[in-house]
C-alpha positions in Angstrom: -141.2 -167.6 -73.0 -139.1 -170.7 -73.7 -135.7 -170.8 -71.7 -133.1 -172.2 -73.2 -130.0 -174.3 -70.9 -127.6 -171.7 -72.3 -129.9 -169.2 -70.7 -130.4 -170.4 -67.6 -128.9 -168.7 -64.6 -126.0 -170.8 -63.4 -122.6 -170.0 -60.8 -119.9 -172.4 -60.2 -119.0 -172.0 -56.7 -115.7 -174.0 -55.4 -113.2 -174.6 -52.3 -109.7 -176.0 -52.5 -108.5 -177.3 -49.6 -104.8 -178.8 -48.4 -103.3 -180.8 -50.5 -105.3 -180.4 -53.3 -108.4 -181.6 -52.3 -111.0 -179.4 -54.0 -115.2 -179.0 -53.9 -117.1 -177.7 -56.7 -121.1 -177.2 -57.4 -123.0 -175.7 -59.5 -126.1 -173.3 -58.3 -128.4 -172.7 -60.9 -130.6 -169.5 -59.6 -133.3 -168.7 -62.9 -136.5 -167.8 -62.5 -137.4 -169.6 -65.4 -136.1 -172.7 -65.9 -133.8 -175.4 -63.8 -132.5 -178.3 -65.0 -135.3 -180.2 -62.6 -137.8 -179.3 -64.9 -136.9 -182.0 -68.0 -137.7 -184.7 -65.3 -140.1 -182.9 -62.8 -141.9 -180.2 -65.1 -145.3 -180.6 -63.3 -143.8 -180.5 -59.8 -141.4 -177.6 -60.4 -144.6 -175.5 -62.0 -146.2 -176.5 -59.0 -144.1 -174.4 -56.8 -143.5 -171.6 -59.2 -147.8 -171.1 -59.6 -146.8 -170.8 -55.5 -144.6 -167.8 -56.5 -141.8 -169.0 -54.4 -138.2 -167.9 -56.1 -136.5 -171.6 -56.8 -132.7 -172.3 -57.3 -131.0 -176.2 -57.9 -128.1 -177.8 -56.6 -125.7 -179.8 -59.1 -122.5 -181.4 -60.2 -121.4 -181.7 -56.7 -118.1 -182.9 -57.3 -115.5 -183.4 -54.5 -111.9 -184.5 -55.3 -110.5 -186.0 -52.6 -112.4 -183.5 -50.4 -113.6 -184.6 -46.8 -116.7 -184.1 -44.4 -114.8 -180.1 -43.6 -114.2 -179.2 -47.1 -118.2 -180.1 -48.6 -118.9 -178.7 -45.5 -116.9 -175.0 -46.6 -118.6 -175.7 -49.9 -122.0 -175.3 -48.9 -121.5 -172.3 -46.1 -120.4 -171.1 -49.4 -124.0 -171.8 -51.4 -125.6 -170.7 -48.7 -124.3 -167.0 -48.7 -125.4 -167.7 -52.2 -129.0 -168.4 -52.2 -129.7 -166.0 -49.6 -127.9 -163.5 -52.3 -130.3 -164.6 -55.0 -132.8 -164.2 -52.3 -134.1 -168.2 -53.4 -137.0 -169.4 -51.4 -136.2 -173.5 -52.2 -133.5 -175.0 -53.4 -133.5 -178.4 -55.0 -130.8 -181.1 -55.5 -131.4 -184.4 -57.9 -129.5 -186.9 -56.5 -128.4 -190.1 -56.8 -130.6 -192.3 -54.5 -127.7 -193.3 -52.1 -127.0 -190.2 -52.1 -130.3 -189.0 -50.0 -128.7 -189.1 -46.4 -126.1 -186.9 -47.4 -128.4 -184.1 -48.2 -130.6 -184.8 -45.6 -127.9 -184.2 -42.6 -127.3 -180.7 -44.0 -131.0 -179.4 -44.0 -132.5 -180.1 -47.2 -136.0 -182.8 -46.7 -137.5 -185.8 -49.4 -139.5 -183.3 -51.9 -142.0 -186.7 -52.2 -141.9 -186.3 -55.7 -141.0 -190.3 -56.4 -137.9 -191.4 -58.2 -137.6 -190.7 -62.1 -134.8 -190.7 -64.8 -133.1 -188.2 -66.0 -132.0 -186.4 -68.6 -129.2 -184.7 -67.0 -127.9 -188.0 -65.5 -127.7 -190.6 -68.2 -131.3 -191.5 -67.3 -130.7 -192.9 -63.8 -132.9 -192.5 -61.8 -132.6 -189.7 -59.1 -134.7 -188.3 -56.1 -135.1 -184.9 -54.9 -134.4 -183.0 -51.9 -135.4 -180.0 -51.2 -134.3 -176.9 -48.9 -136.7 -174.2 -48.0 -134.2 -171.5 -47.1 -135.9 -169.8 -44.3 -137.4 -172.9 -42.8 -134.1 -174.6 -42.6 -132.8 -171.5 -41.2 -135.4 -172.3 -38.2 -134.4 -175.5 -38.1 -130.9 -175.7 -37.5 -130.0 -175.5 -34.2 -126.4 -175.1 -32.6 -123.6 -176.4 -34.1 -125.3 -177.0 -37.4 -126.3 -173.1 -37.6 -122.8 -172.3 -37.0 -120.5 -174.6 -39.0 -123.2 -174.8 -42.2 -125.3 -171.3 -42.1 -123.1 -169.1 -40.1 -119.8 -170.0 -41.3 -117.9 -170.4 -37.8 -116.0 -173.2 -37.3 
């Protein structure tokens, strides 16, 4: 069965801060199709063949948001990862942004850099968050702030 982009389950997650700052991202949580598959179809298919429940975050936008607001955004997103019972969450990011995601428990997927139609064919790299493993890896302050949402 072919799934169109319009049929992909997606949810916009938003947080607002003081002074009009805001941050949001889109979570795609679909068992049959993710936007990432337009550039990495074989890699995503291999993950699906392993029986993994996959999601993807994208379109991160942070209008004047600082690190604290971005952290709140990902705390909210983490809860949705768990609610959708996702095993793995991906992000296709500009190479310059990889280090940000690595700081919040994502790891490099090792799939190489490719042009992606959703990024106007700019090169992207894929980072991957193993939801259960990230919970186990997170320690102390990172677990309290990112996963549990305690400030």
